[in-house]
Backbone as a ProteinNet text record, in pm:
[ID]
protein_1_A
[PRIMARY]
MTELSEKQEIVKSHCNSCLGERNHHLLFLHKSKWSDDECDIYGDDVYQLLKCCGCEAIILRHQSRFSEDWDEDGLVVTTKYYPPAISRKKPSWFRDIISFGGTKFSLIEEMIDEVYVAMQNGSNRLATMGIRAVIETVMIDKVTDHGTFAANLDEMCKQGYISAKQRERLEVVLDAGHATIHRDYCPKPRELNNILDLCESLIESLYIHEVKTKRLSEKIPPRPPRPPKKKKDSKLEAVPAKP
[TERTIARY]
-3173.3	-3046.8	-3091.4	-3070.5	-3123.8	-3017.3	-3058.2	-2953.7	-2903.9	-2758.3	-2684.5	-2763.1	-2773.8	-2834.4	-2726.8	-2767.1	-2688.5	-2628.2	-2694.8	-2659.1	-2563.6	-2498.1	-2419.9	-2290.6	-2219.3	-2075.3	-1972.4	-1915.1	-1795.6	-1672.5	-1584.5	-1454.3	-1345.5	-1213.8	-1099.5	-1050.4	-1012.3	-973.1	-881	-807.8	-728.5	-812.7	-795.1	-876.5	-762.9	-797.8	-709.8	-714.7	-827.6	-869.3	-784.7	-829.2	-767.5	-627.4	-581.5	-425.4	-420.7	-483.7	-441.7	-564.9	-542	-640.8	-756.9	-895	-1002.8	-1108.9	-1209.3	-1340.9	-1425.6	-1472.9	-1559.9	-1686.2	-1808.2	-1923.4	-1916.5	-1956.1	-1955.4	-2093	-2085.9	-2211.4	-2229.4	-2147.4	-2202.5	-2088.5	-2119.8	-2026.3	-2054.9	-1941.1	-1964.4	-1852.4	-1879.9	-1764.9	-1770.1	-1669	-1671.8	-1551.5	-1579.3	-1471.6	-1434.7	-1321.2	-1282	-1201.7	-1187.5	-1098	-1061.6	-956.7	-924.4	-880	-960.9	-942.2	-824.9	-812.7	-710.6	-579.1	-557.5	-421.7	-423.9	-544.9	-538.2	-507.6	-575.5	-557.1	-695.6	-683.8	-816.2	-804.6	-897.5	-887	-1022.8	-1002.9	-1142.5	-1116.5	-1227.8	-1216.6	-1319.3	-1301.8	-1393.5	-1397	-1503.6	-1513.2	-1595.6	-1544.3	-1608.2	-1642.4	-1741.8	-1774.3	-1785.6	-1671.1	-1669.9	-1699.1	-1753.6	-1748.9	-1694.3	-1603.7	-1525.1	-1623.4	-1610.3	-1717.5	-1671.4	-1536.5	-1503.6	-1535.6	-1456.2	-1468.9	-1576	-1627.8	-1726.8	-1688.3	-1568.7	-1501.4	-1546	-1589.4	-1621.5	-1500	-1474.8	-1375.1	-1424.6	-1365.4	-1380	-1242.8	-1273.4	-1159.7	-1162.6	-1064.3	-1062.2	-958.8	-1021.6	-912.6	-919.8	-790.3	-785.8	-695.9	-722.9	-631.1	-606.8	-484.2	-458.8	-379.5	-422.9	-392.8	-233	-159.2	-3.1	72.6	9.8	61.5	55.4	170.3	157.9	273.3	244.4	358.7	332.5	412.2	415.4	270.5	179.8	47.2	-62.3	-24.8	-120.4	-133.8	-244.7	-265.7	-238.7	-175	-162.2	-280.8	-313	-412	-379.5	-407	-359.5	-477.3	-436.2	-545.3	-507.9	-608	-611.4	-722.5	-685.6	-801.2	-831.6	-961.1	-982.6	-1073.8	-1003.8	-880	-754.5	-649.2	-544.8	-507.1	-467.7	-429	-310.8	-318.2	-217.2	-148.5	-43.6	20.8	84	50.5	90.8	-3.7	-39	-126.2	-55	-124.8	-52.7	-30.9	52	85.3	-39.1	-48.4	-173.3	-168	-61.4	-44.5	-83	-101	-107	-211.9	-333.2	-445.5	-424.5	-354	-310.2	-253.4	-187.9	-116.9	-225.6	-340.2	-467.3	-494.3	-520.6	-570.7	-474.9	-343.1	-247.4	-257.3	-325.8	-348.3	-224.7	-222.3	-90	-72.8	-13	6.2	115.5	239.1	312.7	276.1	196.6	139.2	41.1	-13.4	-107.7	-28.4	88.3	173.3	224.4	285.1	346.1	251.7	124.5	12.8	-16.8	-9.8	-52.7	57	183.5	304	322.7	270.9	286.9	164.6	31.4	-67.5	-21.5	44.4	98.7	189	290.1	380.7	301.8	201.9	115.1	46.4	-8.9	-71.5	21	137.5	254.3	292.4	310.2	320.2	210.9	78.7	-44.4	-25.2	15.3	-0.2	138.1	238.5	351.3	449.5	431.5	538.7	637.1	738.6	845.6	940.2	955.8	1055.8	995.2	863.9	802.4	797.2	739.8	745.6	856.7	977.4	1131.2	1144.6	1124.3	1122.9	1053.1	933.7	855.8	893.2	956.6	1019.8	1117.4	1200.2	1324.9	1274.5	1155.7	1104.8	1047.6	978.6	932.6	1038.5	1152.2	1260.6	1322.9	1331.4	1367.8	1280.5	1165	1064.1	1054.4	1085.5	1096.5	1221.6	1346.4	1454.2	1465.8	1393.2	1397.9	1283.9	1192.6	1109.7	1169.8	1257.5	1321	1444.7	1530	1645.1	1685.7	1561.4	1577.8	1673.2	1677.8	1768.3	1909.6	2006	2133.7	2192.6	2128.7	2174.7	2199.3	2227.1	2245.6	2190.7	2165.7	2124.2	2217.3	2367	2439.8	2456.3	2438.6	2459.8	2323.8	2210.6	2089.7	2094	2153.6	2166.3	2260.8	2377.2	2456.3	2403.7	2307.3	2236.1	2140.1	2072.1	1969	2043.2	2165.4	2252.9	2290.1	2329.6	2382.5	2267.9	2160.5	2030.8	1976.9	2025	1968.7	1845.9	1800.9	1681.1	1704.2	1833	1868.1	2010.1	2027.4	2147.3	2263.4	2383.3	2471.6	2428.4	2373.2	2339.8	2228.6	2135	2012.2	2038	2142.9	2208.5	2253.6	2326.2	2374.6	2269	2159.3	2046.1	1959.7	1944.9	1884.8	1966	2087.6	2173.9	2162.2	2149.6	2103.2	1987.7	1863.9	1729.5	1761.9	1822.4	1832	1909.2	2009.9	2102.1	2004.2	1901.5	1815.1	1727.8	1680.9	1598.6	1680.3	1807.6	1902.7	1925.1	1930.3	1979	1863.6	1719.2	1615.6	1597.9	1648.2	1651.6	1767.7	1875.5	2004.1	2074	2030.7	2120.1	2035.5	1919	1832.5	1798.4	1800	1756.3	1615	1559.6	1422.1	1410.8	1382.2	1367.2	1266.1	1301.6	1202.6	1118.9	1004.5	888.8	945.2	1012.1	1079	1168.2	1259	1365.3	1273.4	1179.2	1086.5	1034.5	982.9	928.4	1011.3	1145.7	1237.1	1277.1	1268.3	1295.5	1203.8	1068.9	949.3	946.2	980.1	1002.9	1074.9	1197.4	1282.4	1242.8	1170.7	1113.1	981.6	903.7	799.8	844	956.4	1003	1070.6	1127.9	1161.1	1042.3	942.7	827.2	761	750.1	671.5	759.1	897.8	976.9	990.2	970.5	1005.8	857.8	748.5	619.6	519.1	501.6	393.7	447.2	551.8	604.8	630.3	669	681.6	560.7	450.3	322	252.8	262.5	198.4	272.4	407	484	438.6	427.3	392.8	252.9	151	19.4	27.2	116.1	99.2	166.5	269.4	330.2	229.2	135.7	49.9	-55.8	-70.7	-160	-117.5	44.7	81.9	98.2	34.4	38.4	175.5	200.1	346.5	375.9	500.6	556.2	538.5	483.9	471.2	616.3	618.3	756.8	807	937.8	986.7	988.6	957.3	982.4	1117	1138.7	1294.8	1360.7	1469	1538.6	1580.5	1576.5	1598.7	1748	1784.8	1919.3	1962	2076.3	2117.2	2184.8	2168.9	2230.9	2357	2443.8	2600.3	2660.6	2588.4	2645.2	2637.5	2751.1	2734.8	2723.5	2641.9	2581.4	2715.1	2729.4	2839	2798	2908.8	2903.5	2960.3	2882.8	2921.8	3059	3141.3	3264.2	3231.4	3294.7	3278.2	3338.8	3277	3355.4	3477.3
5965.5	6013.4	6048.1	6153.5	6195.2	6129.8	6096.9	6046.4	6161.8	6152.9	6267.7	6306.5	6435.1	6487.4	6482.5	6447.2	6439.8	6594.7	6694.7	6832.5	6886.7	6784.3	6834.3	6864.5	6979.3	7003.3	6902.3	6854.4	6771.9	6849.6	6819.9	6927.5	6805.2	6849.6	6752.9	6768.4	6679.3	6677.5	6553.5	6560.9	6438.2	6345.4	6203.1	6122.5	6035.8	6019.2	5940.9	5800.1	5746.2	5596.5	5559.3	5644.6	5618.1	5667.8	5761.7	5805.9	5880.3	5982.2	6074.4	6164.2	6255.8	6343.1	6251.6	6275.3	6217.3	6315.3	6276	6352	6340.5	6447	6437	6517	6468.6	6535.1	6645.7	6746.8	6874.1	6880.1	6820.7	6804	6939.2	7022.8	7129.4	7245.6	7368.7	7464.1	7586.4	7637.9	7768.9	7861.3	7976.9	8082.6	8199.7	8251.4	8346.7	8455.4	8580.9	8654.7	8748.8	8792.9	8874.9	8994.1	9095.9	9211.5	9267.7	9332.8	9424.4	9542.8	9654.9	9773.6	9846.2	9838.9	9893.6	9850.1	9724.2	9661.9	9659.6	9692.6	9678.5	9557.8	9448.2	9311.1	9254.6	9137.7	9078.3	8932.1	8865.8	8720.1	8658.1	8530.2	8462.2	8305.6	8242.2	8101.4	8025	7905.5	7829.2	7676.7	7648.5	7513.1	7435.7	7309.3	7223.7	7076.2	7019.5	6885	6810.4	6704.2	6641.5	6488.3	6426.1	6276.2	6216.7	6130.7	6090.8	5999.6	6024	5964.2	5810.4	5770.9	5632	5543.4	5586.9	5488.1	5552.9	5664.6	5728.3	5785.3	5792.4	5851.8	6008	6051.3	6181.7	6258.9	6371.1	6463.7	6609.4	6695.3	6828.3	6917.4	6980.7	7063.3	7220.7	7256.3	7406.4	7499.7	7573.2	7676.5	7812.4	7866.1	8001.6	8082.5	8218.5	8313.9	8434.6	8479.8	8593.7	8696.8	8835	8919.9	8968.6	8894.3	8930.5	8819.7	8704.2	8588.2	8599.6	8640.3	8658.9	8568.8	8536.2	8471.8	8537.5	8490.2	8535.4	8528.9	8430.7	8416.1	8487.4	8566.2	8652.7	8586.5	8599.1	8547.1	8400.8	8346.1	8215.8	8146.4	8029.2	7964.2	7830	7839.4	7735.5	7630.9	7512.7	7402.5	7300.5	7266.3	7175.2	7077.9	6961.2	6837.4	6795.6	6754.9	6682.3	6557.3	6443.7	6435.1	6463.4	6484.5	6531.6	6442.2	6498.6	6418.5	6323	6203.5	6119.7	6063.6	6023.2	5972.6	5833.8	5770.2	5619.7	5546.8	5424.9	5333.1	5262.9	5217.8	5110.2	4982.6	4895.2	4778.2	4677	4588.5	4502.4	4421.3	4369.2	4292	4358.2	4477.3	4550.4	4511.1	4486.2	4451.3	4306.7	4213.9	4084.6	4091.9	4200.2	4188.3	4166.8	4222.7	4235.6	4076.4	4008.2	3868.9	3784.8	3812	3731.6	3724.3	3842.2	3839.2	3859.1	3892.1	3907.9	4058.8	4073	4220.1	4293.9	4197	4271.3	4317.6	4208.8	4249.8	4387.5	4399.8	4519.2	4651	4638.4	4725.8	4790.4	4705.4	4729.9	4802.9	4744.1	4795.5	4950.1	4962.4	5109.1	5192	5151.7	5231.3	5276.9	5169.6	5203.7	5323.7	5278.3	5377.5	5520.5	5541	5674.7	5739.1	5645.1	5680.3	5744.2	5678.1	5720	5842.1	5857.3	5983.5	6112.1	6079.2	6183.3	6223.9	6130.9	6140.4	6230.9	6175	6264	6381.1	6428.6	6569.6	6645.4	6574.8	6631.3	6656.1	6577.4	6569.7	6478.5	6506.9	6417.1	6368.8	6448.3	6447.1	6323.6	6367.2	6267.9	6122.9	6123.1	6007.9	5910.1	5985.9	5917.2	5866.1	5956.3	5908.4	5794.7	5775.5	5674.5	5546.5	5555.6	5441.6	5376.6	5460.9	5434.9	5336.6	5391.4	5344.4	5209.5	5193	5072.4	4961.2	4978.3	4902.5	4870.8	4964.5	4920.5	4814.2	4832.5	4743.6	4609.4	4601.8	4468	4395.1	4467.1	4406.9	4361.3	4429.9	4375.5	4267.5	4266.1	4164	4016.6	4047.2	3903.5	3877.5	3977.4	3905.2	3991.9	4044.4	4136.5	4256.7	4309.7	4445.5	4426.2	4461.4	4435.5	4578.6	4672.9	4801.9	4919.2	4866.1	4965.4	4916.6	5008.6	4957	4874.6	4912.3	4818	4700	4686.1	4537.7	4460.4	4542.6	4465.8	4418.4	4497.2	4456.4	4331.2	4356.7	4227.6	4093.3	4123.2	3978.2	3941.7	4041.2	3997.6	3933.7	3976.6	3895.5	3751.8	3756.5	3615.1	3526	3558.5	3500.7	3433	3509.5	3478.9	3564	3639.6	3735.6	3830.8	3869	3963.5	3921.7	3961.9	3920.6	4049	4040.4	4159.6	4261.6	4250.5	4360.7	4417.1	4349.6	4418.6	4506.3	4443	4500.7	4647.3	4643.6	4793	4884.9	4841.5	4918.2	4981	4888.4	4945	5018.5	5016.9	5110.6	5258.4	5276.7	5391.7	5452.8	5361.7	5396.4	5440.6	5373.3	5405	5543.3	5576.5	5696.8	5808.9	5778.4	5885.4	5931.8	5849.1	5865.1	5949.8	5902	5977	6121.3	6141.3	6268.6	6352.4	6318.2	6402.4	6454.8	6372.5	6427	6512.4	6484.9	6556.8	6635.4	6621.8	6678.6	6759.7	6814.3	6884.7	6838.7	6710.1	6643.8	6630.9	6685.6	6659.2	6614	6458.9	6393.4	6452.4	6455.3	6488.6	6350.9	6390.4	6296.7	6163.8	6186.7	6054.6	5970.7	6066.4	5999.5	5924.8	5988.1	5923.3	5805.5	5789.4	5673.5	5553.9	5603.2	5507.4	5437.2	5507.9	5464.8	5379.6	5415.8	5352.8	5216.1	5201.7	5089.9	4978.7	5034.5	4926.6	4887.8	4971.6	4919.2	4824.8	4857.3	4760.5	4627.4	4616.1	4506.7	4428.8	4487.6	4410.7	4351.6	4418	4364.1	4261.1	4264.9	4149.3	4041.1	4044.9	3923.4	3848.3	3935.3	3897.7	3830.5	3898.2	3852	3816.4	3869.1	3834.8	3705.5	3695	3573.3	3460.9	3502.4	3382.9	3311.2	3392.8	3341.9	3253.3	3321.8	3254.8	3126.3	3141.3	3027.3	2910.2	2942.3	2832	2773.1	2868.3	2818.7	2734.5	2783.3	2702.6	2565.8	2544.2	2435.2	2335.7	2385.8	2297.7	2247.9	2299.1	2268.3	2162.3	2178.1	2094.2	1951.2	1848.6	1703.9	1646.2	1564.8	1508.4	1419.2	1414.5	1321.6	1185.3	1102.1	959.1	899.7	802.4	713.5	661.4	679.7	599.3	445	394.4	237	199.7	87	41.3	21	38	4.3	-134.8	-193.1	-344.4	-364.8	-482.1	-502.8	-589.4	-527.7	-600.9	-740.4	-842	-958	-954.7	-1000.6	-1010.3	-1093.6	-1197.1	-1300	-1250.4	-1266.6	-1231.9	-1346.7	-1321.4	-1442.7	-1468.2	-1588.5	-1647.1	-1594.3	-1525.3	-1496.9	-1594.8	-1639.7	-1756.1	-1720.2	-1801	-1754.7	-1747.3	-1657.5	-1640.6	-1767.5	-1825.3	-1943.4	-1884.9
-7962.4	-8057.6	-8202.8	-8244.4	-8391.2	-8497.6	-8615.2	-8710.7	-8784.4	-8828.9	-8862.6	-9023.4	-9036.9	-9174.8	-9273.7	-9386.6	-9524.8	-9539.6	-9502.6	-9505.2	-9416.6	-9308	-9215.6	-9290.9	-9240.2	-9305.2	-9264.6	-9363.7	-9366.5	-9359.4	-9248.9	-9224.9	-9205.5	-9238.6	-9207	-9079.3	-8999.2	-8871.5	-8825.5	-8731.9	-8684.9	-8625.7	-8639.8	-8557.8	-8483.1	-8353.2	-8274	-8303	-8343.5	-8382.2	-8516.8	-8621.9	-8747.4	-8768.7	-8655.6	-8672.4	-8787.1	-8808.5	-8905.2	-8949.8	-9064.5	-9095.2	-9164.7	-9117.4	-9174	-9191.2	-9266.1	-9269.3	-9146.4	-9110.4	-8979.7	-9025.7	-8941.8	-8943.1	-8852.5	-8880.6	-8782	-8705.6	-8576.7	-8502.8	-8430.5	-8396.7	-8302.9	-8338.6	-8338.4	-8361.9	-8264.4	-8208.6	-8124	-8154.2	-8175.9	-8203.9	-8089.1	-8061.7	-7955.1	-7989.2	-7941.6	-7975.6	-7835.8	-7820.8	-7707.7	-7739.2	-7655.9	-7684.7	-7546.9	-7535.9	-7406	-7480.2	-7459.7	-7510.8	-7445.7	-7341.8	-7263.8	-7281	-7321.3	-7380.6	-7528	-7596.9	-7746.8	-7796.7	-7721.6	-7782.7	-7807.5	-7891.7	-7917.8	-7963.7	-7961.7	-8001.8	-8034.7	-8079.5	-8093.2	-8085.4	-8061.1	-8036	-8112.7	-8159.9	-8230.2	-8188.1	-8107.8	-8076	-8166.1	-8217.7	-8302	-8241.1	-8215.5	-8194.8	-8313.4	-8325.6	-8466.7	-8444.6	-8550.3	-8547	-8666.8	-8665.8	-8758.3	-8869.1	-8977.6	-9083.1	-9101.2	-9055.9	-9078	-8937.7	-8831.6	-8726.6	-8606.7	-8653.4	-8567.4	-8446.3	-8404.9	-8274.7	-8285	-8177.9	-8135.7	-8062.1	-8107.4	-8043	-8056.9	-7965.8	-7955.7	-8002.5	-8104.4	-8156.9	-8130.1	-8054.5	-8029.8	-8085.9	-8183.4	-8260.8	-8206.4	-8185.2	-8128.8	-8196.2	-8196.4	-8267	-8147.5	-8154.9	-8060	-8137.4	-8106.7	-8198.6	-8176.4	-8096.5	-8079.6	-8136.3	-8203.2	-8235.4	-8408.3	-8479.4	-8630.9	-8685.2	-8832.4	-8894.2	-9036.7	-9117.5	-9264.7	-9326.8	-9275.9	-9327.7	-9253	-9148.4	-9078.4	-8930.1	-8876.3	-8735.6	-8726.1	-8621.4	-8604	-8553.1	-8592.2	-8550.2	-8472.4	-8328.1	-8248	-8248.2	-8253.1	-8258.1	-8143.4	-8066.1	-7956.4	-7956.1	-7933	-7939.1	-7806.8	-7783	-7650.7	-7689.1	-7648.8	-7596.6	-7672.2	-7632.9	-7707.5	-7826.1	-7939	-8050	-8032.3	-8075.3	-8049.9	-8203.8	-8199.2	-8338.1	-8333.5	-8207	-8191.3	-8109.4	-8157.5	-8102	-8005.7	-7910.1	-7801.6	-7898.3	-7864.4	-7953	-7923.7	-8039.7	-8035.2	-7914.1	-7853.9	-7761	-7614.7	-7610.7	-7480.1	-7396.6	-7444.1	-7384.4	-7332	-7395.1	-7354.2	-7214.8	-7161	-7031.2	-6911.4	-6947.7	-6843.1	-6847.5	-6948.7	-6939	-6880.1	-6868	-6803	-6640.3	-6597.1	-6444.1	-6372.5	-6245.5	-6157.3	-6135	-6021.4	-5989.9	-6078.4	-6103.2	-6202.2	-6331.8	-6385.5	-6509.2	-6507.9	-6405.6	-6388.9	-6360.4	-6284.5	-6268.9	-6415.6	-6473.1	-6601.5	-6696.6	-6696.4	-6778.5	-6727.3	-6609	-6555.1	-6610	-6593.3	-6610.5	-6762.7	-6850.6	-6997.5	-7026.3	-6971.2	-6981.6	-6953.2	-6850.6	-6804.7	-6902.6	-6954.7	-7061.4	-7176.9	-7229.7	-7345	-7302.9	-7198.4	-7165.6	-7169.1	-7108.5	-7120.2	-7265.2	-7340.7	-7489.9	-7558.5	-7526.5	-7581.7	-7546.6	-7448.1	-7397.4	-7424.1	-7491.5	-7527.1	-7417.6	-7320	-7209.9	-7241.1	-7314.5	-7370.7	-7260.6	-7171.3	-7077.3	-6967.4	-6923.8	-6818.4	-6890.6	-7049.1	-7086.4	-7111	-7122.9	-7118.6	-6969.3	-6866.3	-6741.3	-6706.2	-6753.4	-6737.8	-6794.5	-6918.7	-6968.8	-6909.4	-6847.6	-6771.8	-6634.1	-6598.7	-6483.7	-6500.4	-6639.3	-6670	-6689.5	-6740.4	-6763.4	-6628.6	-6548.4	-6409.2	-6344.9	-6345.4	-6294.3	-6338.9	-6474.5	-6547.7	-6494.3	-6496.2	-6446.8	-6314.3	-6220.9	-6077.1	-6074.5	-6158	-6157.4	-6194.2	-6286.5	-6341.1	-6280.1	-6230	-6165.1	-6010.7	-5967.3	-5846.2	-5859	-5767.9	-5775.3	-5717.8	-5820.3	-5783	-5753.2	-5722	-5678.5	-5785	-5906.7	-6015	-6161.1	-6240.4	-6369.3	-6434.6	-6447.5	-6493.3	-6435.5	-6313.7	-6241.6	-6285.5	-6279.2	-6329.8	-6477.7	-6566.5	-6707.8	-6725.1	-6647	-6640.6	-6607.5	-6483.6	-6447.2	-6549.2	-6621	-6701.5	-6845.2	-6879.3	-6981.1	-6909.1	-6793	-6755.4	-6747	-6702.8	-6681.8	-6818.8	-6926.2	-7065.5	-7102.1	-7031.3	-7062.4	-7190.7	-7193.3	-7310.2	-7361.2	-7480.5	-7540.7	-7515.1	-7559.1	-7536.9	-7631.6	-7744.1	-7825.2	-7762.4	-7712	-7631.4	-7507.2	-7461.4	-7335.2	-7382.6	-7490.1	-7547.2	-7577	-7632.5	-7667	-7551.1	-7453.1	-7327.5	-7252.1	-7255.3	-7191.9	-7250.8	-7378.2	-7442.1	-7399	-7389	-7326.8	-7179.7	-7114	-6968	-6962.5	-7042.7	-7038	-7074.4	-7176.5	-7217.9	-7106.4	-7020.1	-6906.1	-6788.2	-6792.3	-6694.9	-6744.4	-6864	-6935.7	-6924.2	-6919.1	-6906.8	-6774.7	-6659.3	-6531.5	-6508.5	-6548	-6498.9	-6594.1	-6719.5	-6826.7	-6915.2	-6889.9	-6953.7	-7100.4	-7115.2	-7234.3	-7264	-7362.2	-7414.3	-7541.3	-7554.8	-7660.4	-7770.9	-7914.7	-8003.9	-8029.3	-8083.4	-8099.6	-8162.7	-8256.8	-8328	-8247.2	-8164.7	-8077.6	-7952.4	-7913.6	-7807.2	-7847.7	-7983.3	-8031.7	-8046.9	-8087.9	-8094.6	-7953.8	-7855.6	-7720.9	-7661.3	-7696.3	-7652.7	-7717.5	-7860.5	-7940.4	-7865.7	-7834.8	-7761.6	-7632.3	-7543.2	-7417.8	-7461	-7553.3	-7568.7	-7627.9	-7702.7	-7743.7	-7631.1	-7537.1	-7418	-7347.3	-7330.8	-7230.6	-7326.7	-7461.2	-7548	-7537.2	-7551.2	-7561.2	-7410.4	-7304	-7165	-7119.5	-7148.6	-7080.2	-7183.4	-7291.8	-7393.3	-7452.6	-7513.2	-7571.6	-7478.3	-7385.1	-7267.2	-7243.4	-7218.7	-7170.5	-7298.7	-7418.3	-7539.3	-7588.3	-7559.3	-7604.7	-7517.1	-7381.3	-7284.2	-7317.7	-7337.3	-7379.7	-7505	-7592.5	-7741.6	-7702.3	-7617.8	-7593.5	-7528.5	-7440.8	-7383.7	-7489.5	-7602.3	-7694.8	-7808	-7816.4	-7914.8	-7874.2	-7942.1	-7900	-7906	-7804.8	-7792.1	-7912.9	-7952.2	-8041.1	-8009	-8088.1	-8070.3	-8052.9	-7954.6	-7932.7	-8058.8	-8084.7	-8190	-8174.4	-8290	-8278.9	-8256	-8183.9	-8161.2	-8288.4	-8305.2	-8424.4	-8430.2	-8548.5	-8570.4	-8570.7	-8506.5	-8494.7	-8620.8	-8672.7	-8801.7	-8760.4	-8852.1	-8823.8	-8839.6	-8735.2	-8719.6	-8818.7	-8854.4	-8939.3	-9077	-9148.4	-9291.2	-9379.3	-9483.5	-9569.9	-9674.3	-9699.4	-9781.1	-9932.6	-9985.2	-10112.1	-10208.6	-10301	-10386.4	-10472.7	-10497.7	-10573.4	-10717.7	-10792.8	-10934.1	-11002.7	-11095.9	-11178.4	-11255.7
[MASK]
+++++++++++++++++++++++++++++++++++++++++++++++++++++++++++++++++++++++++++++++++++++++++++++++++++++++++++++++++++++++++++++++++++++++++++++++++++++++++++++++++++++++++++++++++++++++++++++++++++++++++++++++++++++++++++++++++++++++++++++++++++

C-alpha cells in the first residue's frame, strides 16, 4: 500500500466515525456524464473515494445532478455516502452486551443493530417499529407476556423494574410505534432520537447497570464486624454532699 502524497487534494465530507464534516484525502475520483436526446434530459455523476484526515475511515461519496431537478441556485446536487451517513453513535455500553453472554443479550444487540441500520438509511418508520419491538422483548424477558402492552407495563411497575414516571414515558414510545403502523406517522430525526433515547435508557438500567452493579458488589470487601457495645455500670457512684 502506497503512502498518501502531500499533494493529494483535501476535501470536506461527512465522517461516520467523527460524526460531522471533516477534512478528507481524495484517494480516487471518477466522473461521468449521460444524456437522452430523445427526452432532452441529461445528468452527471461524481464518485470520490475519501479517507478522513483524522480517524482515517474510508468512505465513497456519490454526487449526482439531473437536468430536471432545479432550485434557486441551479441544478440540485444529490449526495449519497457508502456506507450511509450517520448522525448518532451507538451508546458506549452497547458492546458490553456481548460480553455478558446469553441468548437474550444477543437478541437485544441484534435488534438494536437493525434499528441503527434503519436510521442510517432514513427508514424512520422501520426504526420506530423496531424500537417498539425491542421494548416488548425487554418486558417479556423481565415479567413474561401478560397479553397487552398496558398489562406488561403494569407488571413492570409492580415488580419494581420501572417507576410510574418511566411507565408514562414508555407508553408514549410504544404509542409512537403503534402510530407508524396504523396511523401513518413518520417521526422526524429529532423525534426518533428522543424515542431511541428512552429505549436505550431502559436497556441500560435493566441490563447494563444490573450486571455491572452485581460485579461491583462482588469486588467490594465486606464490612468488618462491629465490636460489641460495652455495658454501662448500672450502679451509680455516690456524689459527695456539698459542705
